[in-house]
Short mmCIF file of the C-alpha atoms (twelve columns), coordinates in Angstrom:
data_MODEL
# 
_entry.id   MODEL 
# 
loop_
_atom_site.group_PDB 
_atom_site.id 
_atom_site.type_symbol 
_atom_site.label_atom_id 
_atom_site.label_alt_id 
_atom_site.label_comp_id 
_atom_site.label_asym_id 
_atom_site.label_seq_id 
_atom_site.Cartn_x 
_atom_site.Cartn_y 
_atom_site.Cartn_z 
_atom_site.pdbx_PDB_model_num 
ATOM 1   C CA . MET A 1   -15.518 16.274  -11.242 1 
ATOM 2   C CA . SER A 2   -13.512 19.105  -9.716  1 
ATOM 3   C CA . VAL A 3   -9.865  18.677  -8.781  1 
ATOM 4   C CA . LEU A 4   -10.709 19.523  -5.157  1 
ATOM 5   C CA . LEU A 5   -13.332 16.772  -5.007  1 
ATOM 6   C CA . LEU A 6   -10.987 14.271  -6.667  1 
ATOM 7   C CA . LYS A 7   -8.247  15.162  -4.205  1 
ATOM 8   C CA . ALA A 8   -10.622 14.709  -1.250  1 
ATOM 9   C CA . LEU A 9   -11.757 11.346  -2.623  1 
ATOM 10  C CA . HIS A 10  -8.143  10.287  -3.173  1 
ATOM 11  C CA . ILE A 11  -7.004  11.325  0.315   1 
ATOM 12  C CA . SER A 12  -10.011 9.582   1.879   1 
ATOM 13  C CA . SER A 13  -9.189  6.450   -0.077  1 
ATOM 14  C CA . VAL A 14  -5.560  6.659   1.050   1 
ATOM 15  C CA . ALA A 15  -6.649  6.885   4.692   1 
ATOM 16  C CA . GLY A 16  -9.102  3.997   4.307   1 
ATOM 17  C CA . SER A 17  -6.580  1.844   2.495   1 
ATOM 18  C CA . PHE A 18  -3.918  2.396   5.140   1 
ATOM 19  C CA . MET A 19  -6.344  1.779   7.994   1 
ATOM 20  C CA . LEU A 20  -7.470  -1.500  6.452   1 
ATOM 21  C CA . PHE A 21  -3.873  -2.551  5.719   1 
ATOM 22  C CA . PHE A 22  -2.820  -1.757  9.287   1 
ATOM 23  C CA . LEU A 23  -5.771  -3.603  10.851  1 
ATOM 24  C CA . ARG A 24  -5.407  -6.601  8.542   1 
ATOM 25  C CA . GLY A 25  -1.766  -6.831  9.554   1 
ATOM 26  C CA . ILE A 26  -2.629  -6.865  13.248  1 
ATOM 27  C CA . TRP A 27  -5.405  -9.388  12.725  1 
ATOM 28  C CA . SER A 28  -3.286  -11.586 10.481  1 
ATOM 29  C CA . LEU A 29  -0.250  -11.593 12.740  1 
ATOM 30  C CA . SER A 30  -2.358  -12.333 15.812  1 
ATOM 31  C CA . GLY A 31  -4.208  -15.170 14.064  1 
ATOM 32  C CA . SER A 32  -7.605  -13.498 14.427  1 
ATOM 33  C CA . ALA A 33  -10.623 -15.263 12.949  1 
ATOM 34  C CA . ILE A 34  -11.761 -11.941 11.467  1 
ATOM 35  C CA . MET A 35  -9.316  -12.528 8.601   1 
ATOM 36  C CA . SER A 36  -11.544 -15.329 7.299   1 
ATOM 37  C CA . ARG A 37  -14.649 -13.158 7.113   1 
ATOM 38  C CA . ARG A 38  -15.913 -12.382 3.650   1 
ATOM 39  C CA . TRP A 39  -15.989 -8.580  4.023   1 
ATOM 40  C CA . ILE A 40  -12.295 -8.436  4.914   1 
ATOM 41  C CA . LYS A 41  -11.501 -10.159 1.628   1 
ATOM 42  C CA . ILE A 42  -13.639 -7.731  -0.425  1 
ATOM 43  C CA . VAL A 43  -13.625 -4.259  1.160   1 
ATOM 44  C CA . PRO A 44  -9.853  -3.610  0.898   1 
ATOM 45  C CA . HIS A 45  -9.963  -4.355  -2.833  1 
ATOM 46  C CA . VAL A 46  -12.900 -1.988  -3.324  1 
ATOM 47  C CA . VAL A 47  -11.115 0.791   -1.416  1 
ATOM 48  C CA . ASP A 48  -7.847  0.188   -3.292  1 
ATOM 49  C CA . THR A 49  -9.678  0.256   -6.632  1 
ATOM 50  C CA . LEU A 50  -11.262 3.586   -5.685  1 
ATOM 51  C CA . LEU A 51  -7.791  4.796   -4.682  1 
ATOM 52  C CA . ILE A 52  -6.248  3.866   -8.049  1 
ATOM 53  C CA . VAL A 53  -9.158  5.291   -10.047 1 
ATOM 54  C CA . SER A 54  -9.103  8.565   -8.112  1 
ATOM 55  C CA . ALA A 55  -5.300  8.770   -8.470  1 
ATOM 56  C CA . SER A 56  -5.544  8.265   -12.226 1 
ATOM 57  C CA . ALA A 57  -8.324  10.833  -12.582 1 
ATOM 58  C CA . LEU A 58  -6.398  13.301  -10.426 1 
ATOM 59  C CA . ALA A 59  -3.193  12.847  -12.452 1 
ATOM 60  C CA . PHE A 60  -5.140  13.387  -15.658 1 
ATOM 61  C CA . SER A 61  -6.873  16.466  -14.210 1 
ATOM 62  C CA . ILE A 62  -3.647  18.148  -13.116 1 
ATOM 63  C CA . ARG A 63  -1.876  17.039  -16.310 1 
ATOM 64  C CA . GLN A 64  0.981   15.293  -14.539 1 
ATOM 65  C CA . TYR A 65  1.712   11.709  -15.502 1 
ATOM 66  C CA . PRO A 66  3.834   8.766   -14.394 1 
ATOM 67  C CA . PHE A 67  6.944   8.281   -16.535 1 
ATOM 68  C CA . VAL A 68  6.760   11.992  -17.421 1 
ATOM 69  C CA . ASP A 69  6.837   13.583  -13.970 1 
ATOM 70  C CA . ALA A 70  9.479   12.104  -11.642 1 
ATOM 71  C CA . TRP A 71  7.440   12.363  -8.466  1 
ATOM 72  C CA . LEU A 72  4.527   10.397  -9.977  1 
ATOM 73  C CA . THR A 73  6.877   7.819   -11.456 1 
ATOM 74  C CA . THR A 74  8.362   7.367   -7.999  1 
ATOM 75  C CA . LYS A 75  4.918   6.971   -6.454  1 
ATOM 76  C CA . VAL A 76  3.962   4.290   -8.986  1 
ATOM 77  C CA . LEU A 77  7.202   2.350   -8.463  1 
ATOM 78  C CA . ALA A 78  6.912   2.656   -4.685  1 
ATOM 79  C CA . LEU A 79  3.289   1.492   -4.947  1 
ATOM 80  C CA . LEU A 80  4.461   -1.653  -6.749  1 
ATOM 81  C CA . LEU A 81  6.964   -2.299  -3.935  1 
ATOM 82  C CA . TYR A 82  4.179   -1.723  -1.390  1 
ATOM 83  C CA . VAL A 83  1.980   -4.294  -3.156  1 
ATOM 84  C CA . VAL A 84  4.799   -6.874  -3.231  1 
ATOM 85  C CA . LEU A 85  5.506   -6.336  0.469   1 
ATOM 86  C CA . GLY A 86  1.767   -6.644  1.185   1 
ATOM 87  C CA . LEU A 87  1.671   -9.955  -0.678  1 
ATOM 88  C CA . VAL A 88  4.573   -11.229 1.408   1 
ATOM 89  C CA . ALA A 89  2.942   -9.971  4.605   1 
ATOM 90  C CA . PHE A 90  -0.448  -11.558 3.910   1 
ATOM 91  C CA . ARG A 91  0.094   -14.496 1.562   1 
ATOM 92  C CA . PHE A 92  3.617   -15.610 0.811   1 
ATOM 93  C CA . GLY A 93  5.557   -14.984 4.023   1 
ATOM 94  C CA . ARG A 94  6.527   -18.401 5.354   1 
ATOM 95  C CA . SER A 95  7.209   -17.344 8.915   1 
ATOM 96  C CA . LYS A 96  5.675   -14.830 11.273  1 
ATOM 97  C CA . THR A 97  8.990   -12.934 11.340  1 
ATOM 98  C CA . VAL A 98  9.022   -12.584 7.549   1 
ATOM 99  C CA . ARG A 99  5.378   -11.500 7.501   1 
ATOM 100 C CA . LEU A 100 5.919   -8.959  10.306  1 
ATOM 101 C CA . THR A 101 9.031   -7.559  8.610   1 
ATOM 102 C CA . ALA A 102 7.205   -7.206  5.270   1 
ATOM 103 C CA . TRP A 103 4.227   -5.562  7.006   1 
ATOM 104 C CA . ILE A 104 6.454   -3.004  8.750   1 
ATOM 105 C CA . MET A 105 8.461   -2.327  5.580   1 
ATOM 106 C CA . ALA A 106 5.218   -1.842  3.624   1 
ATOM 107 C CA . GLN A 107 4.140   0.804   6.130   1 
ATOM 108 C CA . LEU A 108 7.470   2.601   5.714   1 
ATOM 109 C CA . VAL A 109 7.043   2.538   1.936   1 
ATOM 110 C CA . PHE A 110 3.491   3.833   2.364   1 
ATOM 111 C CA . GLY A 111 4.818   6.726   4.437   1 
ATOM 112 C CA . TYR A 112 7.376   7.484   1.728   1 
ATOM 113 C CA . ILE A 113 4.624   7.516   -0.908  1 
ATOM 114 C CA . VAL A 114 2.614   9.993   1.177   1 
ATOM 115 C CA . LEU A 115 5.654   12.248  1.673   1 
ATOM 116 C CA . VAL A 116 6.372   12.218  -2.067  1 
ATOM 117 C CA . ALA A 117 2.722   13.087  -2.731  1 
ATOM 118 C CA . ILE A 118 2.867   16.028  -0.342  1 
ATOM 119 C CA . THR A 119 6.229   17.409  -1.482  1 
ATOM 120 C CA . HIS A 120 6.217   16.312  -5.150  1 
ATOM 121 C CA . ASN A 121 9.867   15.455  -4.494  1 
ATOM 122 C CA . PRO A 122 11.066  11.856  -4.949  1 
ATOM 123 C CA . TRP A 123 14.499  12.746  -3.516  1 
ATOM 124 C CA . LEU A 124 13.273  13.514  0.006   1 
ATOM 125 C CA . PHE A 125 16.309  12.152  1.783   1 
ATOM 126 C CA . TRP A 126 18.969  12.906  -0.817  1 
ATOM 127 C CA . ASN A 127 18.673  16.676  -1.343  1 
# 
């Protein structure tokens, strides 16, 4: 698969993942019944799996790797923080305030990940 196609697949997956995360947050925080539908429990995992697979294939294709290249290491570590914040927002947050705070923080981390991807610079705010 060409690097251009992998990049397009990855960016599409990023957009889909964020859209689903954003909508799930709104639905969850508003107590919408849509959160109990089967598709909403499956589709985000499928999109996120496609995102991780395309990211891995893209990193391999461009010969840049986490724990070798600082910007990719930063993206991986920020992704782990994003996942933890998502878990708090959707599963483990005990109050609506905690869940809302985690959801907003996750979106900020997501934005940071995108900026690092665009600039290949993990030190965006410290240069």
